[in-house]
Every structure is written in C-alpha cells, then in structure tokens.
C-alpha positions in Angstrom: 70.7 26.6 -1.0 67.4 28.5 -0.9 65.6 28.8 -4.3 63.1 31.3 -2.9 63.2 34.5 -4.9 64.3 37.6 -2.8 62.0 40.6 -2.6 63.7 42.5 -5.3 63.4 39.6 -7.7 59.7 39.3 -6.9 59.3 43.0 -7.6 61.0 42.5 -11.0 58.7 39.5 -11.7 55.7 41.7 -11.0 57.1 44.4 -13.3 57.5 41.9 -16.1 54.0 40.5 -15.6 52.4 43.9 -15.7 54.3 44.7 -19.0 53.2 41.4 -20.6 49.6 42.0 -19.5 49.6 45.4 -21.2 51.6 44.8 -24.3 51.3 41.1 -25.3 48.2 41.3 -27.5 45.7 38.5 -28.0 46.7 38.2 -31.6 50.4 37.7 -30.7 49.4 35.1 -28.1 47.2 33.3 -30.6 50.0 33.4 -33.2 52.5 31.9 -30.7 50.1 29.2 -29.6 49.5 28.1 -33.2 53.1 28.2 -34.3 54.2 24.7 -35.2 57.9 25.3 -35.6 60.7 26.3 -33.2 60.5 30.1 -33.9 57.7 32.5 -34.7 57.2 33.6 -38.3 58.2 37.2 -39.1 54.6 38.5 -39.1 54.4 37.5 -35.4 58.1 37.9 -34.4 58.7 41.4 -35.8 55.8 43.2 -33.9 56.8 41.5 -30.7 60.5 42.4 -31.3 59.5 46.1 -31.8 57.5 46.1 -28.5 60.4 44.6 -26.6 63.0 47.0 -28.2 60.8 50.0 -27.3 60.8 48.8 -23.6 64.6 48.2 -23.7 64.1 44.4 -23.1 64.8 42.9 -26.5 68.4 42.1 -25.9 67.9 41.2 -22.3 70.8 38.8 -22.2 73.3 41.5 -23.5 75.6 43.4 -21.1 75.1 47.1 -20.6 78.3 47.9 -22.6 76.7 46.3 -25.7 73.3 48.0 -25.2 71.5 45.5 -23.0 69.9 46.0 -19.6 72.7 44.2 -17.8 70.3 41.8 -16.0 71.5 39.1 -13.7 71.0 35.5 -14.7 68.2 35.2 -12.3 66.4 38.2 -13.9 66.8 36.5 -17.3 65.3 33.3 -15.9 62.4 35.2 -14.5 61.8 37.1 -17.7 61.9 33.9 -19.8 59.5 32.2 -17.3 57.0 35.0 -17.4 57.1 35.2 -21.2 56.6 31.5 -21.4 53.7 31.5 -19.0 52.1 34.4 -20.9 52.5 32.7 -24.2 54.8 35.2 -25.9 56.2 34.4 -29.4 59.6 32.7 -29.5 61.8 35.2 -31.3 64.3 33.8 -33.9 67.6 33.6 -32.0 70.1 33.5 -35.0 70.5 37.3 -34.7 69.7 38.3 -31.2 71.3 35.4 -29.3 73.9 34.1 -31.7 75.5 36.6 -34.1 74.7 39.6 -31.9 77.0 38.4 -29.0 79.6 37.5 -31.6 79.5 41.0 -33.0 79.8 42.8 -29.7 82.5 40.3 -28.5 84.7 39.9 -31.6 83.6 42.6 -34.1 85.4 45.9 -34.7 83.9 49.3 -34.0 82.7 49.7 -37.6 81.0 46.3 -37.6 79.3 47.0 -34.3 78.0 50.4 -35.4 76.8 49.0 -38.7 75.1 45.7 -37.7 74.0 45.9 -34.1 71.4 48.7 -34.5 69.9 47.0 -37.6 69.7 43.7 -35.8 67.8 45.3 -33.0 65.4 47.2 -35.2 64.5 44.1 -37.2 65.9 45.7 -40.4 68.4 42.8 -40.6 67.1 39.2 -40.3 69.9 36.7 -39.8 70.3 33.1 -40.8 73.1 30.7 -39.7 75.4 29.1 -42.3 77.2 26.4 -40.4 76.1 22.9 -41.4 76.9 21.4 -44.8 76.1 18.1 -46.5 78.5 15.8 -44.7 79.5 18.4 -42.1 77.0 18.7 -39.3 78.2 17.3 -36.0 81.7 17.2 -37.6 81.7 20.9 -38.4 85.4 21.2 -38.7 85.2 19.2 -42.0 83.3 22.0 -43.8 84.2 22.6 -47.4 82.8 26.0 -48.3 85.7 27.9 -49.7 86.5 31.6 -49.4 89.3 32.6 -51.8 90.9 36.1 -51.3 90.5 38.4 -54.3 91.8 41.8 -53.4 89.5 43.4 -50.9 87.0 40.6 -51.2 86.5 36.9 -50.8 85.0 34.8 -53.4 82.8 32.2 -51.5 81.7 29.0 -53.1 79.9 26.1 -51.4 76.6 24.9 -49.9 75.0 25.2 -46.5 72.1 23.1 -45.4 69.4 23.0 -42.6 69.5 26.8 -42.7 66.6 27.9 -40.5 64.5 30.7 -41.9 67.0 31.6 -44.6 64.0 32.3 -46.9 63.2 35.3 -44.7 66.8 36.4 -44.1 68.7 39.2 -45.7 71.9 38.4 -43.9 73.9 35.1 -43.4 76.7 34.5 -40.9 78.8 31.6 -42.2 81.8 29.5 -41.4 84.1 29.2 -44.5 87.4 27.6 -45.2 90.0 30.3 -46.0 93.1 28.1 -45.7 92.7 24.5 -47.0 96.4 23.8 -46.1 96.0 24.4 -42.4 94.6 21.9 -39.8 90.8 21.7 -40.2 89.9 24.0 -37.3 92.7 26.5 -38.0 91.7 27.1 -41.6 88.2 28.4 -40.9 87.0 32.0 -40.8 83.7 33.7 -39.9 82.0 35.9 -42.6 78.9 38.0 -42.8 77.2 37.6 -46.2 74.5 39.8 -47.8 71.8 37.4 -49.0 71.0 39.7 -51.9 74.5 39.2 -53.4 74.8 37.7 -56.8 75.4 33.9 -56.6 73.3 33.3 -53.5 70.5 30.8 -54.1 68.0 29.6 -51.4 66.0 26.4 -51.9 63.4 25.2 -49.4 63.5 22.0 -47.4 60.0 21.0 -46.3 59.9 19.0 -43.1 57.9 15.9 -42.7 55.1 18.1 -41.2 54.9 20.2 -44.3 56.5 23.2 -42.6 59.0 25.4 -44.4 61.5 26.4 -41.8 64.7 24.9 -43.2 66.6 25.6 -46.4 69.6 24.9 -48.5 71.8 27.9 -49.4 74.1 27.7 -52.4 77.0 30.1 -52.7 78.4 30.4 -56.2 81.5 32.7 -56.3 79.7 35.1 -54.0 81.7 38.3 -53.5 82.1 39.2 -49.8 84.1 42.2 -48.6 87.0 41.3 -46.3 85.6 44.0 -44.1 82.7 41.5 -43.4 85.1 39.0 -41.7 84.7 38.9 -38.0 88.0 38.5 -36.2 91.2 37.5 -37.9 91.5 35.0 -40.7 91.6 31.5 -39.2 89.8 32.6 -36.0 86.4 31.2 -37.1 86.6 28.1 -35.1 87.2 30.0 -31.8 84.3 32.3 -32.6 82.1 29.3 -33.6 82.7 27.6 -30.2 81.7 30.8 -28.5 78.5 31.0 -30.5 77.6 27.3 -30.0 77.9 27.8 -26.3 75.2 30.5 -26.5 73.1 28.3 -28.8 73.2 25.3 -26.4 73.0 27.1 -23.1 72.0 30.7 -23.6 68.4 30.3 -22.5 66.3 28.4 -20.0 64.3 25.5 -21.4 62.3 24.5 -18.3 59.9 27.4 -18.1 58.7 27.0 -21.7 58.2 23.2 -21.2 56.2 23.7 -18.0 54.0 26.3 -19.6 53.5 24.2 -22.8 52.4 21.1 -20.8 50.0 23.2 -18.7 48.4 24.6 -21.8 48.1 21.1 -23.3 46.4 19.8 -20.2 44.1 22.8 -20.2 43.1 21.9 -23.8 42.6 18.2 -23.3 40.9 18.2 -19.9 41.7 15.6 -17.3 43.6 12.6 -18.6 43.2 9.0 -17.3 45.2 5.9 -17.1 48.5 5.7 -19.0 48.1 9.2 -20.4 47.7 10.7 -17.0 50.8 8.8 -15.8 52.8 10.2 -18.7 51.6 13.7 -18.0 52.6 13.5 -14.3 56.1 12.2 -15.3 56.5 15.0 -17.8 55.4 17.6 -15.3 57.8 16.3 -12.7 60.7 16.3 -15.3 59.9 19.7 -16.6 59.7 21.3 -13.2 62.9 19.6 -12.1 64.6 21.0 -15.1 63.1 24.5 -14.4 64.4 24.3 -10.8 67.8 23.1 -11.9 68.1 26.0 -14.3 67.1 28.5 -11.6 69.6 26.9 -9.2 72.4 27.2 -11.8 71.5 30.9 -12.4 71.6 31.6 -8.6 75.0 29.9 -8.3 76.5 31.8 -11.3 75.2 35.1 -10.0 76.9 34.3 -6.7 80.2 33.8 -8.5 80.4 30.1 -8.7 82.1 28.6 -11.8 80.1 26.8 -14.4 79.5 23.1 -13.7 78.9 20.2 -16.1 75.2 20.4 -14.9 74.6 23.0 -17.6 75.6 20.5 -20.3 72.7 18.3 -19.3 69.9 20.8 -19.8 69.7 20.7 -23.6 69.7 16.9 -23.6 67.0 16.6 -21.0 64.9 19.4 -22.5 64.9 17.7 -25.9 63.5 14.5 -24.4 60.8 16.4 -22.5 59.9 18.4 -25.6 59.4 15.2 -27.6 57.5 13.6 -24.7 55.0 16.6 -24.5 54.4 16.5 -28.3 53.9 12.7 -28.3 51.4 13.1 -25.4 49.5 15.8 -27.3 49.0 13.6 -30.4 47.9 10.7 -28.2 45.7 12.7 -25.9 43.8 14.5 -28.7 43.1 11.2 -30.4 42.0 11.4 -34.0 41.9 15.2 -33.8 45.6 15.1 -33.0 46.4 13.5 -36.4 45.1 16.3 -38.6 47.8 17.7 -40.8 46.5 20.4 -43.1 48.9 21.7 -45.8 48.1 25.3 -45.2 50.4 27.4 -43.1 50.6 29.2 -40.8 48.0 27.6 -38.5 46.9 31.1 -37.3 46.4 32.3 -40.9 43.1 33.2 -42.6 43.4 30.3 -45.1 43.5 27.6 -42.4 40.5 25.2 -42.5 38.4 24.8 -39.4 40.0 22.6 -36.8 38.8 19.2 -35.9 38.1 19.3 -32.2 39.8 22.0 -30.1 42.0 24.5 -31.9 45.0 23.3 -29.9 44.7 19.9 -31.6 45.3 21.3 -35.1 49.1 21.9 -34.9 49.7 18.8 -32.7 50.8 16.4 -35.5 53.0 19.1 -37.0 54.6 19.8 -33.7 55.2 16.1 -33.0 56.9 15.7 -36.4 59.0 18.9 -36.0 60.1 18.0 -32.5 62.0 15.0 -33.8 64.7 17.5 -34.6 65.2 18.6 -31.0 67.6 15.7 -30.4 69.6 16.8 -33.5 69.9 20.6 -33.7 72.2 22.6 -31.4 74.3 19.4 -30.9 72.9 16.0 -31.3 72.0 14.0 -28.1 74.9 11.7 -28.9 77.3 14.7 -29.0 75.8 16.0 -25.8 76.3 12.6 -24.1 79.9 12.6 -25.2 80.5 16.1 -23.8 78.8 15.1 -20.5 81.0 11.9 -20.3 84.1 14.0 -20.8 83.3 16.9 -18.5 81.3 15.2 -15.7 82.6 11.7 -15.6 86.1 12.1 -17.0 85.8 9.5 -19.7 
C-alpha cells in the first residue's frame, strides 16, 4: 500500500494550511500552547469554534446529511494533522464529537432541529454524565434513577469526573429507567438542562491544581420525556455508539508528533538518556501517525475496520505520558514550577522560570496520568484487543 497523498489530497492540505495561516491568530496559538488540560477553556475554544463554523469546517467529521462537509477519512486526518502542526486549540469534544453524532443518528426531527444548531453556534456547551462513584469502567452498574412522572422523568443520582461541567449548560446522561431489567437493558439516554432545579455542580481539582473535572448531583431533577434520545431502554446501545466515537473518532498521532516537536524546539538539543527517550518517542509517535493514515486510506477504500484501531488509544496514552515525563525532566528545575493561578496564558500568571513552555510542564505531567484512564482504561483496552485481535 502506498501512503503517499494523491494530488487532490495535497491540494486540500494546502487549502487547510492557507486557512490556518490566515485565521488562527497568535493569541489563539498562545492560548493552546499554554493549556494544561485536555481541552481548551471556553475563552479560547469559542472564538476558534466560531471561525471554523463560519468556514464550514467545525463539524468536519459529520456527514453532509447532518450538516457536515462530508470529508473522507483521509481529509479528516489531513485536517487534524495541519491543525496540530499549526497549534490550534483542542475543542471540547463532548458536544461536537459525542452527543452531536448521537443526535443526528438517533434523535427525532424535533431534537435535531432544536439542539444541533445551538451546538454548532456555541450557544449550548455540553458535558457528559456517564461515570458514577462505583460505576466507571463497569458503566452498566450505574444507579442514577429516572422515574416517570407524567410527561417528565424525575432524575436522582450522582455523576463524577464530569469534564467542564462548570462551563456547561447541557448534560447528556445515562440513567436507569427500569431497575427490574437486566443492567444494560434498563438504561436510557437523557438530555438535561443544567439550569434545572436540583442540579448541583461541585469542582474536583486535579493533582495539578486544574479545575477540569466535577461532580454533578441530581436531586429529583425534572426532565421532559421529549428529552430522551431513542426509546426507553435504548441507552446502552446509544452509549456504545458514542464510546466508539470517543475512543476512535480522531487521530492521536499528528498531535503527539507536533507536541514533541514543539517541546524539542523549546528545550534545544538533548543529550544522553534524554536524547534517547526523545528519539524513541518520536519514532513511536510517527509510527502511530502513519498507522492512523494507513487505517484511513483502507477505510476510504471500503475495507472493514480491523482490530488495529483498538490499539491507537492505548498507544497514544503511553506516548502522551512519555512526552510529558520527558518535558519535566528536560526542563530541569524549571519543569517543576506549579503556580496556582490558571489559565497559564492569563494576565494573573506570574513570570515563568526559564522558557515559557516550561511553566505548564508539571501540570501537564500530572494531568496526563489520566490518559490511561479516561475513554476506557488501558486495562479495558487490552481486554478488547485480546478478544478482537487474539481471540482470547
């Protein structure tokens, strides 16, 4: 198989590069470079989202029928690579990449007309209400209850590790509507207004001091039945569809390659064991990038999905952690600074010790510990790989 991009793909790449050169401002690049969490904060994400929406490229992974550009998988890979190389902000994916495809795939016409335009405009900011205390990897054991009350459900329970819920005005959640059914069969998928009485959001500060995660408490929250996606009891099927998008909906390699390049630009030439680690990480990241391109080419040609796609998130998590470990070590004492102020690009941030790229290094190192947990733990990924690829 040839991995060389054909002329039409190269023309598309040049079009994307020209767009990024013109529209990705220095402030947005700086904000992205100094973001210590997984996703950009709203003050960085919303302006970039509006720019992409104006160009028609915000929902680049959506089909034409849902309002997307209908790009091939190779075009999506090119777009993600060029955005990574240019240093574009990582937009929160809970709306655009998770609940958006759920809405256009499972929602009724009224739900699509109501929610999809507001998602794209940025009027609605979504959070994901799946994990609960005691129900993370074993999601089917969730206990949040939704009891039918006329045209509403009364929802009571607790969600945890809810990314950016403190910014969100909407929550999509898995709830148990039938406690008598088998665990998977009794789950439904609801859309919840975060301004509803009974919704309480409490922050969870990470070890780095970042506020990205939250607990969400639901105390007899009234949710219209019209806000249920699909049929009652169909939530598990919808959740599996959504989790496939979370684990494999984007390419990881281009971002890792670009991040390592920027790190080495900031540190200068490394020596000895640090240089060896950097070379290994570069080889691993480029191998992952090439594997993702190969997979995109195969899928565009009509080949069925292979177990190879299950490996990408697992490998990407290890490379991500390796890059952040290298940054802390390569920057030396400057890589250990951990100011309490956030965001790192904000006006209240103290002057950095050493190069500016060193200032968020410790926070990123601590935050990247979660890469082998969220979106399916590495242990879960290994189990899936063992079943699908090895037949165990």
